[in-house]
C-alpha positions in Angstrom: -37.5 -8.1 -55.5 -37.6 -8.0 -51.7 -34.9 -5.9 -50.0 -33.3 -8.1 -47.4 -30.8 -5.5 -46.2 -31.0 -5.0 -42.4 -30.4 -1.6 -41.0 -27.7 -1.0 -38.4 -30.3 0.1 -35.8 -32.2 -3.2 -36.1 -29.0 -5.1 -35.1 -28.6 -3.3 -31.8 -30.3 -5.0 -28.9 -32.7 -2.9 -26.8 -31.1 -1.0 -23.9 -31.4 -2.9 -20.6 -31.6 -1.6 -17.1 -29.5 -3.9 -14.9 -29.9 -4.4 -11.2 -27.8 -6.6 -8.8 -27.4 -6.9 -5.1 -23.9 -6.2 -3.7 -22.7 -8.0 -0.6 -20.6 -5.2 0.9 -18.4 -7.2 3.2 -17.4 -9.6 0.4 -16.7 -6.6 -1.8 -14.4 -5.1 0.8 -12.6 -8.4 1.2 -12.0 -8.6 -2.5 -10.8 -5.0 -2.6 -8.3 -5.8 0.2 -7.0 -8.8 -1.6 -6.4 -6.7 -4.7 -5.0 -3.8 -2.7 -7.7 -1.5 -4.1 -8.7 1.6 -2.0 -11.1 3.3 -4.4 -14.5 1.6 -4.4 -15.4 3.1 -7.8 -12.2 1.9 -9.4 -12.7 -1.5 -7.7 -16.2 -1.9 -9.1 -15.0 -1.0 -12.5 -12.3 -3.7 -12.3 -14.8 -6.3 -10.8 -17.3 -5.8 -13.6 -14.6 -6.0 -16.3 -13.2 -9.2 -14.8 -16.7 -10.9 -14.5 -18.4 -9.6 -17.6 -15.8 -8.2 -20.0 -17.3 -6.3 -22.8 -20.8 -7.1 -21.5 -20.2 -5.1 -18.3 -22.9 -2.4 -17.7 -21.7 1.1 -18.3 -22.5 3.6 -17.0 -23.3 2.2 -13.6 -24.3 3.5 -10.2 -23.3 1.8 -6.9 -25.6 2.7 -4.0 -24.5 1.5 -0.5 -26.3 3.1 2.5 -23.9 4.0 5.3 -23.2 0.9 7.5 -25.3 -1.4 5.4 -24.4 -5.0 4.7 -26.0 -4.9 1.3 -25.9 -2.4 -1.5 -27.4 -2.2 -5.0 -25.7 -1.9 -8.4 -27.6 -0.3 -11.3 -26.3 0.0 -14.8 -27.3 0.3 -18.5 -26.2 -2.2 -21.1 -27.4 -4.2 -24.1 -27.1 -7.6 -22.4 -30.0 -9.3 -20.6 -29.6 -10.8 -17.1 -29.4 -14.4 -18.3 -26.3 -13.6 -20.4 -24.7 -11.7 -17.5 -25.4 -14.7 -15.1 -23.8 -17.0 -17.7 -20.7 -14.8 -17.9 -20.4 -14.5 -14.2 -20.8 -18.3 -13.9 -17.8 -18.8 -16.2 -15.4 -16.0 -15.2 -16.1 -14.9 -11.7 -14.0 -16.5 -9.0 -15.7 -17.8 -5.8 -15.3 -14.6 -3.9 -16.5 -12.5 -6.8 -19.5 -14.8 -7.1 -20.4 -14.0 -3.5 -20.2 -10.2 -4.1 -23.2 -10.3 -6.4 -24.9 -13.7 -6.4 -26.2 -14.7 -9.8 -29.8 -15.0 -8.7 -29.8 -11.3 -7.7 -28.9 -10.1 -11.2 -32.0 -8.9 -13.0 -32.7 -6.8 -16.1 -35.6 -5.1 -17.9 -35.7 -3.6 -21.4 -36.0 0.2 -21.5 -38.5 1.8 -23.9 -37.4 1.7 -27.5 -39.5 4.8 -28.4 -39.7 8.1 -26.5 -42.1 10.9 -26.9 -40.5 14.2 -27.6 -41.6 16.8 -25.1 -42.1 14.2 -22.4 -40.9 15.4 -18.9 -39.0 12.9 -16.8 -37.5 13.1 -13.3 -34.0 11.9 -12.8 -31.2 11.5 -10.3 -27.5 11.2 -11.2 -24.2 11.1 -9.5 -21.7 13.4 -11.2 -18.1 14.6 -11.0 -18.6 18.2 -12.1 -15.1 19.0 -13.4 -13.7 21.0 -16.3 -10.6 19.9 -18.0 -8.3 22.7 -19.1 -6.9 22.7 -22.6 -3.8 20.7 -23.5 -0.5 22.0 -22.3 2.7 22.8 -24.4 3.6 19.1 -24.4 0.2 18.1 -25.8 -0.9 16.4 -22.6 -4.5 16.9 -21.4 -4.8 19.6 -18.7 -5.7 18.9 -15.1 -9.4 18.5 -14.1 -10.7 21.4 -12.1 -13.8 21.6 -9.9 -16.4 23.6 -11.9 -17.3 25.6 -8.8 -13.7 26.5 -7.8 -13.0 27.4 -11.4 -16.0 29.8 -11.4 -14.9 31.3 -8.1 -11.5 32.3 -9.6 -13.4 34.8 -11.7 -14.1 36.8 -8.6 -10.8 36.9 -6.7 -11.5 40.2 -4.9 -15.1 40.0 -4.1 -17.6 37.5 -2.8 -18.5 34.6 -5.1 -22.1 35.5 -6.3 -23.1 31.9 -7.3 -23.8 28.9 -5.0 -22.3 25.5 -5.6 -25.8 24.3 -6.6 -26.1 27.0 -9.2 -22.7 26.3 -10.7 -23.3 22.5 -10.9 -26.7 23.1 -12.4 -25.2 25.2 -15.1 -22.5 22.5 -15.7 -25.2 19.8 -15.9 -27.3 21.8 -18.3 -24.2 22.3 -20.5 -23.7 18.5 -20.5 -27.2 17.9 -21.7 -26.8 20.5 -24.5 -23.6 19.0 -25.6 -24.9 15.4 -25.8 -28.4 16.2 -27.1 -31.5 14.3 -26.5 -32.9 16.2 -23.6 -33.0 19.7 -22.1 -32.5 20.3 -18.4 -35.5 21.9 -16.8 -34.5 22.0 -13.1 -32.0 20.4 -10.8 -31.1 20.6 -7.1 -28.0 19.5 -5.3 -28.9 16.6 -3.0 -25.5 15.8 -1.6 -21.9 16.9 -2.0 -18.5 15.7 -0.8 -15.0 15.8 -2.1 -13.5 12.3 -2.7 -10.2 11.0 -3.8 -10.2 8.9 -6.9 -7.7 6.5 -8.5 -8.2 5.2 -12.1 -5.2 2.9 -12.4 -3.6 0.4 -10.0 -0.9 2.1 -8.0 -1.6 5.4 -9.7 -1.6 8.7 -7.8 -4.9 9.8 -6.2 -6.8 12.9 -7.5 -9.3 14.8 -5.4 -12.4 16.2 -6.8 -16.2 17.0 -6.4 -18.6 14.1 -5.9 -22.2 15.3 -6.2 -25.7 13.9 -6.5 -28.2 16.0 -8.5 -31.9 15.4 -8.8 -34.1 17.2 -11.2 -36.4 17.2 -14.2 -35.6 17.0 -18.0 -37.6 17.2 -21.2 -36.9 14.9 -24.1 -36.0 16.8 -27.2 -34.9 14.0 -29.5 -36.1 10.4 -29.1 -33.1 8.6 -30.6 -30.6 10.9 -29.0 -32.2 10.4 -25.6 -31.6 6.7 -25.8 -28.0 7.4 -26.7 -27.8 9.8 -23.7 -28.9 7.0 -21.3 -26.5 4.6 -23.0 -23.5 6.9 -22.7 -24.2 8.8 -19.5 -23.3 12.4 -18.4 -19.9 14.0 -17.8 -16.6 12.4 -17.1 -15.6 9.2 -15.2 -18.6 7.4 -16.6 -16.8 4.0 -16.4 -16.3 4.5 -12.7 -19.8 5.0 -11.3 -20.7 8.5 -12.5 -23.1 9.9 -15.0 -25.9 7.3 -15.0 -29.3 8.8 -15.3 -31.8 7.0 -13.0 -35.3 7.9 -14.2 -38.2 8.7 -11.9 -41.6 10.4 -12.2 -41.3 14.2 -12.9 
């Protein structure tokens, strides 16, 4: 008798890399109308309103300084046609001008990865460490990993650079999630930014860094999960997406 049972894995659609053009001025107009000041929070809200559960996550918004047009990248299990259909139904006229439907594109990512393969990558991260819960059981505050490391040397010069600390933080993230091992990474840019994660919530300041490096795949299935989930915290707000490139 033929076994007609279907495994859970076979029901999961292939991971898609999503790309869409972003009209910056229209995005800023929409943010103003919503009284949103944090572009990362605003993009999270915009994607949720237009795509609901289909919204790509993690995502990366890239807008060159002073440019009229930016680019949104993201990972998800929904192809471009379904995203265009969703935007056509749910996006209001201004939202539809932010990322016109014809600019939404997708491609399937590989379903099989070779263990030991080396890949280059770039990722935007928020390298923070959350302290243990306090006496009331609430999560502790997030701390910049570099500042936290520097506190170990209060009476002498900090022996590690910001790049070294963030590289160690990134390596630890790979080890925790599995799928790949960090081979090398360099700090391409750094700034401190204010973030808000809920409407009318208080701002929090923290590190905002772009790291570029090389990884080695250690587990094929876990690596797909790593791409799907992203790296570190604030992954729903434009951080942690691994953009792959030649090693």
